[in-house]
C-alpha positions in Angstrom: 29.6 -0.6 0.1 29.5 -3.3 -2.7 29.5 -6.0 0.0 26.2 -4.4 1.5 24.6 -5.0 -2.0 25.0 -8.9 -2.2 22.5 -11.4 -3.4 19.2 -11.0 -1.8 17.9 -14.0 0.2 14.4 -13.5 -1.2 15.2 -12.7 -4.9 17.9 -14.0 -7.3 19.8 -10.8 -7.9 23.3 -10.4 -9.1 26.1 -9.2 -6.8 27.7 -5.9 -7.7 27.2 -2.3 -7.7 23.7 -0.9 -6.6 23.0 0.3 -10.1 23.2 -3.3 -11.4 20.7 -4.4 -8.8 18.3 -1.5 -9.6 18.6 -2.5 -13.3 17.9 -6.0 -12.5 14.8 -5.1 -10.5 13.4 -2.8 -13.2 14.8 -4.8 -16.2 13.8 -2.4 -18.8 15.9 0.6 -17.9 19.6 1.1 -18.8 21.2 2.8 -15.9 24.8 2.9 -17.6 23.7 5.0 -20.5 25.6 8.2 -21.2 22.6 10.5 -21.3 21.2 11.5 -17.9 18.2 9.6 -16.5 15.2 11.9 -16.2 13.1 10.9 -13.1 10.3 13.5 -13.0 7.2 12.3 -14.9 8.4 8.9 -16.0 7.3 5.6 -14.9 10.7 4.4 -14.7 11.7 7.1 -12.2 8.8 6.0 -10.0 10.0 2.5 -10.2 13.4 3.7 -9.1 12.1 5.3 -6.0 10.6 2.0 -4.9 13.6 -0.1 -5.8 15.8 2.2 -3.8 13.4 1.6 -0.8 14.0 -2.1 -1.1 17.9 -1.7 -1.2 18.4 1.3 1.2 20.2 0.8 4.5 21.7 3.1 7.1 25.1 2.6 8.5 25.6 2.7 12.1 29.4 2.9 12.1 32.2 4.5 10.2 36.0 4.3 10.0 38.7 6.3 8.1 42.3 5.6 7.2 45.2 7.8 6.2 45.9 6.5 2.6 44.0 6.6 -0.6 42.1 9.8 0.1 39.0 7.8 -0.3 36.9 9.3 2.6 35.2 7.4 5.3 34.1 3.7 5.1 30.7 2.7 6.6 29.7 -0.6 8.2 27.0 -2.2 10.3 24.2 -1.4 8.1 20.6 -1.4 9.4 17.7 -1.8 6.8 14.7 -0.8 8.8 16.2 2.5 10.1 17.5 3.3 6.6 14.0 2.7 5.1 12.4 5.1 7.5 14.8 7.8 7.0 14.5 7.3 3.2 10.8 7.2 3.2 10.4 10.4 5.3 12.8 12.3 2.9 11.2 11.1 -0.2 7.6 11.9 1.1 8.8 15.3 2.1 10.3 15.9 -1.4 7.0 14.7 -2.9 5.0 16.9 -0.8 7.2 19.9 -1.6 6.7 19.4 -5.4 2.9 18.8 -5.1 3.0 15.2 -6.3 0.0 13.2 -5.1 2.0 10.2 -4.3 3.5 8.9 -1.1 5.5 5.8 -0.1 3.5 3.6 2.0 4.8 2.9 5.5 2.9 -0.2 6.2 0.6 -2.8 4.8 0.9 -5.1 1.8 2.1 -2.1 -0.2 4.8 -1.0 2.2 7.6 0.9 0.3 5.4 1.3 -2.8 4.1 4.6 -4.1 0.5 5.0 -3.4 -2.1 7.7 -4.1 -2.4 10.5 -1.5 -5.6 10.8 0.3 -6.8 13.3 2.9 -6.0 13.0 6.6 -9.4 11.5 7.6 -9.2 8.7 5.0 -5.5 8.0 5.9 -6.7 7.6 9.5 -9.5 5.4 8.3 -7.1 3.0 6.6 -4.9 2.8 9.7 -7.9 1.8 11.7 -9.4 -0.6 9.2 -6.1 -2.6 8.5 -5.7 -3.3 12.3 -9.0 -5.3 12.5 -8.4 -8.0 15.1 -9.5 -10.9 12.9 -6.3 -12.1 11.0 -8.2 -13.5 8.0 -10.1 -10.3 7.6 -7.0 -8.1 8.3 -5.2 -10.0 5.4 -8.1 -9.3 3.0 -8.4 -5.7 3.9 -4.8 -4.9 3.6 -4.8 -6.5 0.2 -8.0 -4.5 -0.9 -6.3 -1.3 0.4 -3.0 -2.1 -1.6 -5.1 -3.0 -4.8 -7.2 0.3 -4.6 -4.5 2.9 -3.8 -1.6 1.7 -5.9 -0.2 4.4 -8.3 -1.1 2.4 -11.3 -4.4 1.0 -10.1 -7.0 0.4 -12.8 -10.8 0.3 -12.8 -10.6 -3.5 -12.6 -8.2 -3.3 -9.6 -10.5 -0.9 -7.8 -13.6 -3.1 -8.5 -11.8 -6.1 -7.2 -10.8 -4.2 -4.0 -14.4 -3.3 -3.6 -15.6 -6.8 -4.1 -13.0 -8.0 -1.4 -14.6 -5.6 1.1 -18.2 -6.7 0.1 -17.1 -10.2 1.1 -16.0 -9.2 4.4 -19.3 -7.3 4.9 -21.3 -10.3 3.8 -19.8 -12.3 6.6 -20.8 -9.7 9.2 -24.3 -9.2 7.7 -26.1 -10.2 10.9 -24.0 -7.7 13.0 -24.8 -5.0 10.4 -28.6 -5.8 10.5 -28.7 -5.7 14.2 -27.0 -2.3 14.3 -28.6 -0.3 11.5 -31.8 -2.2 10.7 -32.8 -4.6 7.9 -33.9 -1.9 5.4 -30.5 -0.1 5.6 -28.5 -3.2 5.6 -30.2 -4.3 2.4 -29.3 -1.1 0.7 -25.6 -1.7 1.7 -25.6 -4.8 -0.4 -27.9 -3.6 -3.1 -25.0 -1.4 -4.4 -22.6 -4.4 -4.6 -25.2 -6.6 -6.2 -26.8 -4.4 -8.8 -23.8 -2.2 -10.0 -21.8 -5.0 -11.7 -19.5 -5.4 -8.8 -20.2 -8.8 -7.3 -22.2 -10.2 -10.2 -22.3 -9.7 -13.9 -25.8 -10.3 -14.9 -28.0 -8.8 -17.6 -29.8 -5.6 -16.3 -27.2 -4.5 -14.0 -25.9 -0.9 -14.0 -22.5 -1.2 -15.4 -22.0 2.2 -17.2 -21.7 4.3 -14.1 -18.7 6.8 -13.8 -15.7 4.8 -12.2 -15.4 7.7 -9.8 -18.3 6.0 -7.9 -15.9 3.1 -7.1 -14.0 5.4 -4.9 -17.2 6.4 -2.9 -18.3 2.7 -2.6 -14.7 1.6 -1.4 -14.5 4.3 1.2 -18.0 3.5 2.4 -17.4 -0.2 2.7 -14.0 0.4 4.4 -15.7 2.7 6.9 -18.4 0.1 7.5 -15.8 -2.6 8.1 -14.2 -0.3 10.7 -17.6 0.4 12.3 -18.4 -3.4 12.5 -15.1 -3.9 14.2 -16.3 -1.6 17.0 -19.7 -3.2 17.1 -18.2 -6.7 17.4 -15.7 -5.5 20.1 -18.6 -4.0 22.0 -20.6 -7.1 21.9 -17.7 -9.2 23.2 -17.2 -6.8 26.0 -20.9 -7.0 26.9 -20.7 -10.8 27.0 -17.7 -11.0 29.0 -19.5 -9.0 31.8 -22.4 -11.5 31.8 
């Protein structure tokens, strides 16, 4: 329905056909060209998948009439249900074709294509982004979105690690009490001496970027650990 794709309350988009809205979002693509658009392996195709997530809606009703032979007409569109169905179908298609991307189903990057990780790390993300402290939760969600984005650069990943290091710095005393002063120092030594938190002479900045992955997941797991330690401490205090 053309009416369903009216102006967005959040963005200034033109009214009209869905193809016009998609072209407005992506800007650089011409969706009315005669040649067929090739999705596989093109950044534009990936952007279209994300645009369609923003625009999709599932109708909850339909009606038909006896003239014009135009088929059923749909109405009463529901955005969240449409997005869930669309995400499931797209992710299944990506999995069947061995593409290491998935549409994120929650977080700051919901509806964006993110890098696929194994089940254990996916579970860790779900636990970590549910941290009870709202200010910490917002930063962790932002770091996760920065790190796992399909176009994430080394600088994006370093920024994500830096954000997590800031959260751990605030919890330094809890970490020290749990694992000891020596091990606590080693945790921050990596951030301080490997050109992540500071850019000083003598720091090690020529390491393979793959180590940023290791540091990120280590820090994220440590945040999830400190969530549990802090929850246990609060529980112990409540019983006194």
